[in-house]
Phi, psi and omega in degrees: 000128183290139180292162179279136181287171181291150179291145177285166176305322180294313182297323183295318182297314184295321175297317178293324180290321179300319182297313183295320175294326175291320181299316181297319185295320178293321178295322180292324174298316179300316178297322179293317175305310175309311180301310180302318178292321185292311175307308177305321182289326183292322178297320181293323185263005183299141175267175185305317187265011183284146177300334183302325179298340180262010178086021180238131183227161182253134180243120175282148181308321185301328184252005186294315189300311184290326181292314177304322182295317179297314176301312188296327182290338187266004184235162182270340182212137181229125174255131183226152168234126182244121171271325191215118185279002184243005185224145173093181184304328183296346178275355175294119190302314175298324173300312180297322178297321182287330176296319181295316178298321181290324178294322175291334182273357172105006174300134176281125178231116170253124186225133177253117173256146169280159183301327179302322181284318183299315191279359177282117189306316189292343180275336184302312184297317183293322179288325176297316177300314177305317181295317179294338178274356176124355184292134174272130185230129174243163185232137170235154180292309181218166178208156187280317191212160184244137181202166172226138177249120185256093181059228177252008193257323188212143170237131178244127184209146177301147183285336175253131181306124175074010181242095179296348181270001182270171178302162183262141170260134172257114183253125174243004179288123186292333175292319174290322168305308182301326176295314173299321175300317177293324174300309187291317182295323175296315177294319182300315186282349184250007186238151182276156173296149169299135184298121178283352181064210184292155176298158184303315186296320177293327174294323177294315178301317184299319177298317181304316181295337178274359179096006179291143175272163186305316185295320180290325180294317180301317179298315183290331177266351178069031180240174182284149181301322176303326178291324176294314179299321180300311181295318179294316178302317178302310182297320180293320177291322180299322178261007170049055174241166183237354177228166180284329182292322178293328175294313180301314180301320180292324178290322179296343180242021180238124182293343177290338186294000000 
């Protein structure tokens, strides 16, 4: 049987990348297990006057992202307040990807963003993708503190007031959870929804007019490629046109656009 020839440079790079991704995945799982073990150990060794007796535990930043991901997967609703999109566990790429997947799968997510997060250019695409997946988003000019509420079970918040980069407190005390829920609901009802801008169909047509291809439009709007193609095909059928140029012209003269 003839032997297998040497791999090409491209194949070698692809093989190395696959191996590294697998290794990173295993390491993240190990870190999540470590975080879970640390929380459990704190509960076991707590003294009578320890905060753990009150249902409050400490979670250090290095293991926060995978542990928070596990908590989020176990509840039907997550409410968040974000002060800074560049600091803390929320900046973890895989954590953000999992939040997007949960939104697409139907998890209700209500998120209050400060204007500082909204105005960061690098955040716009990620926030648009979450919104298109179903996340409800409100905006405040400023806010005092950052926290996340996982159903009725857990609140996670930085241990230092107003500092998203500090270690986290994991709160399981029902009274404290209720206080955070009341605070969040009060602010949520008093703040406006994030401006959706132009309707998705119009934004697609605007990008087509600028020469964007379907793949680039999907990336820009943070939606699936099949979504772009389906919306374009549906619009062409609605307006009974055969080219995208004709579609743009039809929408330009239609008050519905």
